[in-house]
NUKE-787948 format. One record per residue (C-alpha): residue number from 1; x, y, z. Coordinates in steps of 0.2 Angstrom, whole numbers. Each point is the difference from the previous one (the first is absolute). Example, Ala and Ser with C-alpha at 12.3 -4.5 7.8 and 13.67 -1.06 7.14 Angstrom:
+-----+-------+-------+-------+
! pos !  east ! north !    up !
+-----+-------+-------+-------+
!   1 !    62 !   -22 !    39 !
!   2 !     6 !    17 !    -3 !
+-----+-------+-------+-------+
This chain:
+-----+-------+-------+-------+
! pos !  east ! north !    up !
+-----+-------+-------+-------+
!   1 !   -60 !    42 !    96 !
!   2 !     1 !   -14 !    12 !
!   3 !     1 !   -19 !    -4 !
!   4 !    -2 !   -16 !     8 !
!   5 !    13 !   -14 !    -1 !
!   6 !    -7 !   -17 !     1 !
!   7 !    13 !   -14 !     5 !
!   8 !    -7 !   -18 !    -4 !
!   9 !    11 !   -12 !     9 !
!  10 !     8 !   -16 !    -6 !
!  11 !   -10 !    -2 !   -16 !
!  12 !     7 !   -12 !   -13 !
!  13 !     5 !     6 !   -17 !
!  14 !   -16 !    -6 !    -8 !
!  15 !   -11 !     8 !    13 !
!  16 !    10 !    16 !    -1 !
!  17 !    -4 !     1 !   -19 !
!  18 !   -18 !    -3 !     2 !
!  19 !    -1 !    12 !    15 !
!  20 !     8 !    14 !   -10 !
!  21 !   -13 !    -2 !   -14 !
!  22 !   -14 !     1 !    12 !
!  23 !     7 !    14 !    10 !
!  24 !     3 !    10 !   -16 !
!  25 !   -19 !    -2 !    -3 !
!  26 !    -3 !     9 !    17 !
!  27 !    10 !    15 !    -6 !
!  28 !    17 !    -5 !     8 !
!  29 !    13 !     9 !   -10 !
!  30 !    17 !    -7 !     4 !
!  31 !     7 !   -17 !     5 !
!  32 !    17 !    -6 !     7 !
!  33 !     6 !   -17 !     6 !
!  34 !    11 !    -1 !    15 !
!  35 !     6 !   -18 !     6 !
!  36 !   -17 !   -10 !    -1 !
!  37 !   -11 !    16 !     3 !
!  38 !   -10 !    10 !   -12 !
!  39 !    -1 !    19 !     3 !
!  40 !   -14 !     9 !    -8 !
!  41 !    -4 !    19 !     0 !
!  42 !   -16 !     9 !    -2 !
!  43 !    -6 !    18 !     2 !
!  44 !    -8 !     2 !    18 !
!  45 !   -16 !     6 !    -8 !
!  46 !    -2 !   -16 !   -10 !
!  47 !     5 !   -13 !    14 !
!  48 !   -13 !   -12 !     7 !
!  49 !     6 !   -12 !    13 !
!  50 !   -15 !   -10 !    -2 !
!  51 !     3 !    -4 !   -18 !
!  52 !    19 !    -4 !     3 !
!  53 !    -6 !   -12 !    14 !
!  54 !   -12 !    -8 !   -12 !
!  55 !    14 !    -3 !   -13 !
!  56 !    13 !    -6 !    13 !
!  57 !   -13 !   -12 !     8 !
!  58 !    -2 !    -9 !   -17 !
!  59 !    19 !    -4 !     1 !
!  60 !     2 !    -3 !    18 !
!  61 !    13 !    14 !     2 !
!  62 !     2 !    13 !    13 !
!  63 !     4 !    18 !    -3 !
!  64 !     5 !    16 !    10 !
!  65 !    -5 !    18 !    -5 !
!  66 !    10 !    16 !     2 !
!  67 !    -4 !    17 !    -5 !
!  68 !    14 !    10 !    -8 !
!  69 !     1 !    19 !    -2 !
!  70 !     6 !     6 !   -16 !
!  71 !    17 !     5 !     6 !
!  72 !     3 !   -17 !     8 !
!  73 !    -4 !    -9 !   -16 !
!  74 !    12 !    11 !   -10 !
!  75 !    14 !    -5 !    12 !
!  76 !    -4 !   -18 !    -1 !
!  77 !     1 !    -1 !   -19 !
!  78 !    15 !    10 !    -1 !
!  79 !     9 !   -13 !    11 !
!  80 !    -6 !   -14 !   -11 !
!  81 !    -2 !     6 !   -18 !
!  82 !    14 !    -6 !   -11 !
!  83 !     4 !     4 !   -18 !
!  84 !    -7 !   -12 !   -14 !
!  85 !     7 !    -4 !   -17 !
!  86 !   -12 !    -7 !   -13 !
!  87 !     5 !    -9 !   -15 !
!  88 !    18 !     7 !     1 !
!  89 !    -7 !    17 !    -6 !
!  90 !   -12 !     8 !    12 !
!  91 !     8 !     6 !    16 !
!  92 !   -13 !     6 !    13 !
!  93 !     6 !     8 !    16 !
!  94 !    -6 !    12 !    14 !
!  95 !     6 !    18 !     1 !
!  96 !    13 !    -4 !    13 !
!  97 !     9 !   -14 !   -10 !
!  98 !    14 !     5 !   -12 !
!  99 !    -4 !     2 !   -19 !
! 100 !     6 !   -13 !   -12 !
! 101 !     0 !     9 !   -17 !
! 102 !     8 !   -16 !    -8 !
! 103 !   -17 !    -8 !    -3 !
! 104 !   -12 !     5 !   -14 !
! 105 !   -14 !     5 !    11 !
! 106 !     1 !     7 !    18 !
! 107 !   -15 !     4 !    10 !
! 108 !    -1 !     8 !    17 !
! 109 !   -14 !    -5 !    11 !
! 110 !    -5 !     5 !    17 !
! 111 !   -15 !   -12 !     3 !
! 112 !    -6 !     5 !    17 !
! 113 !   -16 !   -10 !     1 !
! 114 !    -4 !    -2 !   -19 !
! 115 !     2 !   -16 !    -9 !
! 116 !    14 !    -1 !   -13 !
! 117 !    18 !    -2 !     5 !
! 118 !     4 !   -15 !   -11 !
! 119 !     4 !   -10 !    15 !
! 120 !   -17 !    -9 !    -2 !
! 121 !    -1 !   -13 !   -14 !
! 122 !   -14 !     8 !    -9 !
! 123 !     9 !    17 !    -3 !
! 124 !    16 !    -9 !    -4 !
! 125 !    -8 !   -10 !   -13 !
! 126 !    -9 !    15 !    -8 !
! 127 !    16 !     8 !    -2 !
! 128 !     9 !   -15 !    -7 !
! 129 !   -14 !    -1 !   -13 !
! 130 !     1 !    18 !    -3 !
! 131 !    18 !    -1 !    -4 !
! 132 !    -5 !   -11 !   -15 !
! 133 !   -13 !    13 !    -7 !
! 134 !     2 !    15 !   -11 !
! 135 !    -7 !    16 !     9 !
! 136 !     7 !    13 !   -13 !
! 137 !   -13 !    12 !    -4 !
! 138 !   -14 !   -10 !     8 !
! 139 !   -14 !     6 !    10 !
! 140 !    -1 !    -9 !    17 !
! 141 !   -12 !    -3 !    14 !
! 142 !     7 !    -6 !    17 !
! 143 !   -16 !    -5 !     9 !
! 144 !     2 !    -2 !    19 !
! 145 !    17 !     9 !    -1 !
! 146 !     5 !    -1 !    19 !
! 147 !    17 !     8 !     1 !
! 148 !     0 !     4 !   -19 !
! 149 !    14 !   -11 !    -3 !
! 150 !    -7 !    -8 !   -16 !
! 151 !    -5 !    17 !    -7 !
! 152 !    17 !     7 !     3 !
! 153 !     8 !   -15 !    -9 !
! 154 !   -12 !     2 !   -14 !
! 155 !     6 !    18 !    -2 !
! 156 !    18 !    -4 !     1 !
! 157 !    -3 !   -13 !   -13 !
! 158 !    -6 !    13 !   -12 !
! 159 !   -19 !     1 !     2 !
! 160 !    -7 !    16 !    -7 !
! 161 !   -14 !     1 !    13 !
! 162 !    -3 !    -9 !    16 !
! 163 !   -16 !     1 !    11 !
! 164 !     3 !    -7 !    18 !
! 165 !   -16 !    -3 !     9 !
! 166 !    -3 !    -6 !    18 !
! 167 !   -16 !     1 !    10 !
! 168 !    10 !     2 !    17 !
! 169 !     4 !    18 !     5 !
! 170 !    16 !    -6 !     8 !
! 171 !     6 !    -9 !   -16 !
! 172 !    -5 !    16 !   -10 !
! 173 !    11 !    11 !    11 !
! 174 !    15 !   -13 !     0 !
! 175 !    -1 !    -2 !   -19 !
! 176 !     1 !    19 !    -2 !
! 177 !    15 !     1 !    11 !
! 178 !     9 !   -14 !    -9 !
! 179 !    -4 !     7 !   -17 !
! 180 !     8 !    16 !     5 !
! 181 !    16 !    -9 !     7 !
! 182 !     2 !    -9 !   -17 !
! 183 !    -4 !    16 !   -10 !
! 184 !   -13 !   -11 !   -10 !
! 185 !    -8 !    14 !   -11 !
! 186 !   -10 !   -12 !   -10 !
! 187 !   -10 !    -6 !    15 !
! 188 !   -16 !     7 !     6 !
! 189 !    -7 !    -6 !    17 !
! 190 !   -19 !    -1 !     3 !
! 191 !   -10 !    -5 !    15 !
! 192 !   -15 !   -11 !    -4 !
! 193 !    -6 !   -17 !    -6 !
! 194 !     1 !    -6 !   -18 !
! 195 !   -13 !    13 !    -5 !
! 196 !    14 !    13 !     2 !
! 197 !     9 !    -8 !   -15 !
! 198 !     0 !     7 !   -17 !
! 199 !    -1 !    -9 !   -17 !
! 200 !    12 !    -5 !   -14 !
! 201 !    13 !    -9 !    11 !
! 202 !    13 !   -11 !    -9 !
! 203 !     6 !    -8 !    16 !
! 204 !   -10 !    -3 !    16 !
! 205 !     9 !    -6 !    16 !
! 206 !   -10 !    -7 !    15 !
! 207 !     7 !    -7 !    15 !
! 208 !   -15 !    -1 !    12 !
! 209 !    -9 !   -16 !     5 !
! 210 !   -10 !   -14 !    -9 !
! 211 !   -18 !     7 !     4 !
! 212 !     4 !    18 !    -4 !
! 213 !     9 !    -5 !   -16 !
! 214 !   -15 !   -11 !    -6 !
! 215 !   -12 !    14 !     4 !
! 216 !    11 !    13 !    -9 !
! 217 !     2 !   -10 !   -16 !
! 218 !   -15 !     7 !    -9 !
! 219 !     7 !    18 !     3 !
! 220 !    17 !    -5 !    -5 !
! 221 !    -6 !    -6 !   -17 !
! 222 !   -10 !    15 !    -3 !
! 223 !    15 !    11 !     3 !
! 224 !    11 !    -9 !   -12 !
! 225 !    -2 !    -2 !   -19 !
! 226 !    14 !   -12 !    -1 !
! 227 !    15 !    -2 !    10 !
! 228 !     8 !   -10 !    15 !
! 229 !    -8 !    -3 !    17 !
! 230 !    12 !    -6 !    14 !
! 231 !    -8 !    -6 !    16 !
! 232 !     6 !    -7 !    17 !
! 233 !    -6 !    -2 !    18 !
! 234 !    -7 !   -17 !    -1 !
! 235 !     5 !   -18 !     2 !
! 236 !     3 !   -14 !   -12 !
! 237 !   -17 !    -8 !     4 !
! 238 !    -9 !    16 !    -5 !
! 239 !     8 !     0 !   -17 !
! 240 !   -14 !    -9 !    -9 !
! 241 !   -13 !    11 !     7 !
! 242 !    10 !    16 !    -5 !
! 243 !     3 !    -7 !   -18 !
! 244 !   -18 !    -4 !    -2 !
! 245 !    -5 !    17 !     6 !
! 246 !    13 !     8 !   -11 !
! 247 !    -5 !   -10 !   -16 !
! 248 !   -18 !     6 !     3 !
! 249 !     6 !    18 !    -2 !
! 250 !    10 !    -3 !   -16 !
! 251 !    17 !    -3 !     9 !
! 252 !    10 !   -15 !    -6 !
! 253 !    14 !    -8 !    11 !
! 254 !    17 !     3 !    -6 !
! 255 !    13 !    -3 !    15 !
! 256 !    -1 !    -7 !    17 !
! 257 !    14 !     0 !    14 !
! 258 !    -1 !    -7 !    17 !
! 259 !     9 !     2 !    17 !
! 260 !    -4 !    -8 !    16 !
! 261 !   -18 !    -3 !    -7 !
! 262 !    -3 !    18 !    -4 !
! 263 !    -3 !     4 !   -19 !
! 264 !     3 !    14 !   -12 !
! 265 !    -9 !    -2 !   -17 !
! 266 !     0 !    10 !   -16 !
! 267 !   -14 !     0 !   -12 !
! 268 !    -2 !     8 !   -17 !
! 269 !   -15 !     9 !    -7 !
+-----+-------+-------+-------+
Protein backbone atom coordinates (compact mmCIF):
# COMPACT_ATOMS: atom_id res chain seq x y z
CA UNK A 1 0.00 0.00 0.00
CA UNK A 2 1.37 3.41 -0.97
CA UNK A 3 1.08 6.60 1.04
CA UNK A 4 1.51 10.32 0.49
CA UNK A 5 3.62 12.47 2.75
CA UNK A 6 2.50 16.07 2.98
CA UNK A 7 5.06 18.52 4.37
CA UNK A 8 3.55 21.82 5.45
CA UNK A 9 6.24 24.46 5.74
CA UNK A 10 6.92 26.94 8.55
CA UNK A 11 3.59 26.65 10.33
CA UNK A 12 3.41 28.07 13.85
CA UNK A 13 2.65 25.74 16.75
CA UNK A 14 -0.95 26.96 16.91
CA UNK A 15 -1.44 26.46 13.19
CA UNK A 16 0.13 22.99 13.29
CA UNK A 17 -2.35 21.87 15.95
CA UNK A 18 -5.35 23.11 13.97
CA UNK A 19 -3.99 21.70 10.71
CA UNK A 20 -3.49 18.30 12.37
CA UNK A 21 -7.13 18.26 13.45
CA UNK A 22 -8.42 19.29 10.00
CA UNK A 23 -6.21 16.80 8.17
CA UNK A 24 -7.29 13.99 10.51
CA UNK A 25 -10.85 14.64 9.36
CA UNK A 26 -9.60 14.15 5.77
CA UNK A 27 -8.38 10.62 6.67
CA UNK A 28 -4.73 11.51 7.32
CA UNK A 29 -3.51 8.84 9.72
CA UNK A 30 -0.12 9.85 11.13
CA UNK A 31 1.59 13.13 11.95
CA UNK A 32 5.13 14.18 12.82
CA UNK A 33 6.69 17.57 13.58
CA UNK A 34 10.14 18.34 12.23
CA UNK A 35 11.62 21.76 12.98
CA UNK A 36 8.78 24.14 12.06
CA UNK A 37 7.23 21.77 9.53
CA UNK A 38 4.26 19.44 9.93
CA UNK A 39 4.47 16.06 8.19
CA UNK A 40 1.20 14.23 7.57
CA UNK A 41 0.62 10.80 6.03
CA UNK A 42 -2.39 9.43 4.17
CA UNK A 43 -3.18 6.37 2.07
CA UNK A 44 -2.76 7.18 -1.63
CA UNK A 45 -6.34 6.07 -2.36
CA UNK A 46 -7.69 8.66 0.11
CA UNK A 47 -5.50 11.58 -0.90
CA UNK A 48 -6.98 14.68 -2.52
CA UNK A 49 -4.55 17.48 -3.36
CA UNK A 50 -7.49 19.85 -3.88
CA UNK A 51 -8.73 19.36 -0.31
CA UNK A 52 -5.25 19.81 1.15
CA UNK A 53 -4.77 23.00 -0.88
CA UNK A 54 -8.07 24.34 0.43
CA UNK A 55 -7.04 23.69 4.05
CA UNK A 56 -3.57 25.19 3.62
CA UNK A 57 -4.91 28.25 1.83
CA UNK A 58 -7.04 29.03 4.90
CA UNK A 59 -3.85 29.41 6.96
CA UNK A 60 -1.61 30.88 4.26
CA UNK A 61 0.88 28.01 4.42
CA UNK A 62 2.62 26.11 1.63
CA UNK A 63 3.07 22.36 1.32
CA UNK A 64 4.89 19.74 -0.72
CA UNK A 65 3.68 16.24 -1.46
CA UNK A 66 5.68 13.05 -1.86
CA UNK A 67 4.42 9.57 -2.70
CA UNK A 68 6.00 6.93 -0.46
CA UNK A 69 6.12 3.22 -1.34
CA UNK A 70 5.52 0.90 1.61
CA UNK A 71 9.13 -0.24 1.87
CA UNK A 72 10.42 3.33 1.96
CA UNK A 73 8.02 4.22 4.76
CA UNK A 74 9.18 1.28 6.86
CA UNK A 75 12.78 2.44 6.50
CA UNK A 76 11.85 5.99 7.47
CA UNK A 77 10.05 5.13 10.70
CA UNK A 78 12.76 2.65 11.70
CA UNK A 79 15.26 5.51 11.57
CA UNK A 80 13.17 7.82 13.76
CA UNK A 81 11.05 5.60 16.03
CA UNK A 82 12.25 5.80 19.64
CA UNK A 83 11.03 3.86 22.71
CA UNK A 84 8.49 5.57 24.96
CA UNK A 85 7.93 5.22 28.71
CA UNK A 86 4.50 6.28 30.04
CA UNK A 87 3.87 6.98 33.75
CA UNK A 88 7.05 5.11 34.65
CA UNK A 89 5.21 1.83 34.07
CA UNK A 90 4.48 1.19 30.40
CA UNK A 91 7.47 0.77 28.08
CA UNK A 92 6.65 0.83 24.36
CA UNK A 93 9.25 -0.06 21.76
CA UNK A 94 9.75 -1.42 18.26
CA UNK A 95 10.90 -5.00 17.59
CA UNK A 96 14.45 -3.82 16.92
CA UNK A 97 14.79 -2.09 20.33
CA UNK A 98 16.09 -3.96 23.40
CA UNK A 99 13.58 -5.35 25.88
CA UNK A 100 13.19 -3.69 29.30
CA UNK A 101 11.51 -6.30 31.54
CA UNK A 102 12.06 -4.10 34.60
CA UNK A 103 8.85 -2.21 33.78
CA UNK A 104 5.43 -3.63 34.74
CA UNK A 105 4.12 -3.42 31.17
CA UNK A 106 6.15 -3.81 28.00
CA UNK A 107 4.56 -3.48 24.55
CA UNK A 108 6.20 -4.18 21.19
CA UNK A 109 4.74 -2.05 18.39
CA UNK A 110 5.65 -2.03 14.71
CA UNK A 111 3.45 0.89 13.64
CA UNK A 112 4.02 1.07 9.88
CA UNK A 113 1.34 3.57 8.87
CA UNK A 114 -1.17 2.90 11.66
CA UNK A 115 -1.91 5.44 14.38
CA UNK A 116 -0.83 4.56 17.90
CA UNK A 117 2.81 4.56 19.02
CA UNK A 118 2.43 6.68 22.21
CA UNK A 119 4.55 9.41 20.62
CA UNK A 120 1.41 11.45 20.00
CA UNK A 121 -0.15 13.20 22.98
CA UNK A 122 -3.53 11.50 22.61
CA UNK A 123 -2.18 7.94 22.77
CA UNK A 124 0.18 8.84 25.60
CA UNK A 125 -2.66 10.37 27.63
CA UNK A 126 -4.94 7.40 26.99
CA UNK A 127 -2.25 5.13 28.39
CA UNK A 128 -1.61 7.45 31.33
CA UNK A 129 -5.28 7.31 32.35
CA UNK A 130 -5.47 3.57 31.69
CA UNK A 131 -2.65 3.11 34.22
CA UNK A 132 -5.08 4.41 36.87
CA UNK A 133 -7.93 2.05 35.92
CA UNK A 134 -8.77 -1.52 36.90
CA UNK A 135 -9.02 -3.81 33.86
CA UNK A 136 -8.97 -7.12 35.74
CA UNK A 137 -11.68 -9.45 34.45
CA UNK A 138 -13.29 -6.69 32.36
CA UNK A 139 -14.75 -6.81 28.87
CA UNK A 140 -13.16 -4.02 26.81
CA UNK A 141 -13.74 -2.37 23.42
CA UNK A 142 -10.91 -0.48 21.70
CA UNK A 143 -12.73 1.45 18.95
CA UNK A 144 -10.47 2.73 16.17
CA UNK A 145 -7.63 0.57 17.44
CA UNK A 146 -4.90 1.59 14.96
CA UNK A 147 -1.78 -0.37 15.89
CA UNK A 148 -3.72 -2.17 18.65
CA UNK A 149 -1.60 -0.60 21.38
CA UNK A 150 -4.47 0.21 23.77
CA UNK A 151 -6.09 -3.19 23.30
CA UNK A 152 -2.76 -4.90 23.98
CA UNK A 153 -2.27 -2.86 27.14
CA UNK A 154 -5.80 -3.66 28.33
CA UNK A 155 -5.01 -7.35 27.92
CA UNK A 156 -1.72 -7.01 29.79
CA UNK A 157 -3.59 -5.21 32.60
CA UNK A 158 -5.83 -8.23 33.09
CA UNK A 159 -8.86 -7.70 30.84
CA UNK A 160 -10.73 -10.94 30.26
CA UNK A 161 -11.87 -10.05 26.75
CA UNK A 162 -10.85 -7.22 24.40
CA UNK A 163 -12.38 -6.35 21.03
CA UNK A 164 -10.10 -4.17 18.88
CA UNK A 165 -11.90 -2.64 15.89
CA UNK A 166 -10.73 -0.42 13.05
CA UNK A 167 -12.39 0.51 9.77
CA UNK A 168 -9.08 0.63 7.90
CA UNK A 169 -7.73 -2.58 6.38
CA UNK A 170 -4.11 -1.53 6.92
CA UNK A 171 -4.72 -0.86 10.62
CA UNK A 172 -6.55 -4.19 10.92
CA UNK A 173 -3.55 -6.09 9.52
CA UNK A 174 -1.07 -4.07 11.59
CA UNK A 175 -3.05 -4.64 14.80
CA UNK A 176 -3.15 -8.38 14.09
CA UNK A 177 0.64 -8.42 13.68
CA UNK A 178 1.24 -6.46 16.88
CA UNK A 179 -1.14 -8.61 18.90
CA UNK A 180 0.80 -11.65 17.74
CA UNK A 181 4.09 -10.03 18.74
CA UNK A 182 2.75 -9.37 22.23
CA UNK A 183 1.07 -12.77 22.65
CA UNK A 184 -2.18 -10.98 23.50
CA UNK A 185 -4.55 -13.93 23.72
CA UNK A 186 -7.37 -11.85 25.24
CA UNK A 187 -7.57 -9.57 22.17
CA UNK A 188 -9.72 -10.17 19.10
CA UNK A 189 -9.24 -7.85 16.11
CA UNK A 190 -12.19 -6.99 13.87
CA UNK A 191 -12.39 -4.88 10.74
CA UNK A 192 -15.36 -2.53 10.56
CA UNK A 193 -17.10 0.44 12.13
CA UNK A 194 -18.86 0.62 15.49
CA UNK A 195 -21.56 -1.77 14.25
CA UNK A 196 -18.91 -4.54 14.39
CA UNK A 197 -18.75 -4.17 18.18
CA UNK A 198 -20.50 -6.46 20.62
CA UNK A 199 -22.38 -5.54 23.78
CA UNK A 200 -21.90 -5.65 27.54
CA UNK A 201 -18.58 -3.80 27.64
CA UNK A 202 -17.24 -2.65 31.01
CA UNK A 203 -14.63 -0.31 29.51
CA UNK A 204 -14.68 1.43 26.15
CA UNK A 205 -11.57 3.11 24.69
CA UNK A 206 -11.84 5.49 21.72
CA UNK A 207 -8.95 7.61 20.44
CA UNK A 208 -10.38 8.90 17.16
CA UNK A 209 -11.50 12.49 16.45
CA UNK A 210 -14.22 14.82 17.64
CA UNK A 211 -16.76 14.26 14.89
CA UNK A 212 -16.50 10.48 14.90
CA UNK A 213 -16.66 10.35 18.71
CA UNK A 214 -19.81 12.45 18.83
CA UNK A 215 -21.49 10.40 16.09
CA UNK A 216 -20.54 7.14 17.85
CA UNK A 217 -21.67 8.09 21.37
CA UNK A 218 -25.23 6.72 21.03
CA UNK A 219 -23.74 3.36 19.96
CA UNK A 220 -21.19 3.43 22.77
CA UNK A 221 -24.01 3.90 25.26
CA UNK A 222 -26.04 1.03 23.78
CA UNK A 223 -23.10 -1.32 24.10
CA UNK A 224 -22.48 -0.64 27.81
CA UNK A 225 -24.82 -1.23 30.75
CA UNK A 226 -22.46 0.55 33.10
CA UNK A 227 -18.76 1.20 33.08
CA UNK A 228 -16.05 3.61 31.96
CA UNK A 229 -15.61 5.43 28.66
CA UNK A 230 -12.18 6.90 27.92
CA UNK A 231 -11.86 9.13 24.85
CA UNK A 232 -9.21 11.27 23.19
CA UNK A 233 -8.43 12.73 19.77
CA UNK A 234 -9.87 16.21 20.29
CA UNK A 235 -8.80 19.64 21.55
CA UNK A 236 -9.61 21.58 24.71
CA UNK A 237 -12.00 23.83 22.79
CA UNK A 238 -14.00 20.73 21.80
CA UNK A 239 -14.37 19.42 25.35
CA UNK A 240 -17.67 21.22 26.10
CA UNK A 241 -19.20 19.76 22.94
CA UNK A 242 -17.93 16.28 23.80
CA UNK A 243 -19.26 16.52 27.36
CA UNK A 244 -22.66 17.67 26.19
CA UNK A 245 -22.94 14.80 23.72
CA UNK A 246 -21.70 12.32 26.33
CA UNK A 247 -24.21 13.47 28.96
CA UNK A 248 -27.05 13.15 26.42
CA UNK A 249 -26.04 9.49 26.14
CA UNK A 250 -25.90 8.78 29.90
CA UNK A 251 -22.15 9.32 30.39
CA UNK A 252 -21.11 11.56 33.30
CA UNK A 253 -17.71 13.35 33.28
CA UNK A 254 -15.16 11.90 35.70
CA UNK A 255 -11.59 12.88 34.77
CA UNK A 256 -9.87 15.10 32.21
CA UNK A 257 -6.19 15.58 31.41
CA UNK A 258 -4.62 17.81 28.76
CA UNK A 259 -1.33 18.04 26.94
CA UNK A 260 -0.48 20.65 24.30
CA UNK A 261 -4.21 21.42 23.99
CA UNK A 262 -5.09 17.76 23.30
CA UNK A 263 -7.53 16.17 25.77
CA UNK A 264 -8.20 12.73 27.21
CA UNK A 265 -11.50 12.50 29.09
CA UNK A 266 -13.01 9.68 31.13
CA UNK A 267 -16.74 9.32 31.63
CA UNK A 268 -18.78 6.99 33.84
CA UNK A 269 -22.05 5.31 32.94
